[in-house]
N, C-alpha and C positions, 0 to 999 in steps of 0.2 A: 411542351403542353398542348391539346386540344381548349377552346375556348367554349361555354355552354352561349347557344344564341339565346336561350331564354332570359338566365338567371344575371351570365356573366360571369359564372365562377370556369375557373380550371377544373377537366375533369381524366380521369384516366378514358376511361370512350367513350364517345360518342353515340348515339343511336340518331337513327335517321326515317324521322316522322313525318308526316301530310297533316298541316294545319290553316284549317279554313283553306283548302286545296293545293296548297305552297310547302313544299319539303323544307324542313331544318334539320338540323342536326342542332341535338340536344343534351340533356348527362339522361342519364338512369333515370334520375327523382322527377325530373320537368316532364320525360316522357312520360311516366306514369301519371302525374298529375293532368297533364292534358287528356293521356285517356277514362280518368274519371269524369274528368268536366267534357268532354265528348257525349259521356254515356250520361252524367243528368243534362244537358243540354238535351239530347233527341227523347228521354222519358219520360220531359216537360211536354216537349213537343205535342208527343203523343198525347200527352192528357190537355193540351190544349185541345188540339181535334178531337178527343174526344164529346168532351164538350160540347164541343160547336156543332157536335152534330157532324162531322167530314168522315164521308164513308168514301173516297178517293183510293187509289194508291199515292206514297212520292216515289 
């Protein structure tokens, strides 16, 4: 059985995701968690940019 690179558990199927510019093969649970964390980071970055008056594009 394949092993998840994030949690180390064995999984039936691994999903390839991009984390910090690198591809990793992780289980579906870890993939969902990484997607949620990326969404939260993006929202918090936009809030900080808005608070600082950033008008450019990223």
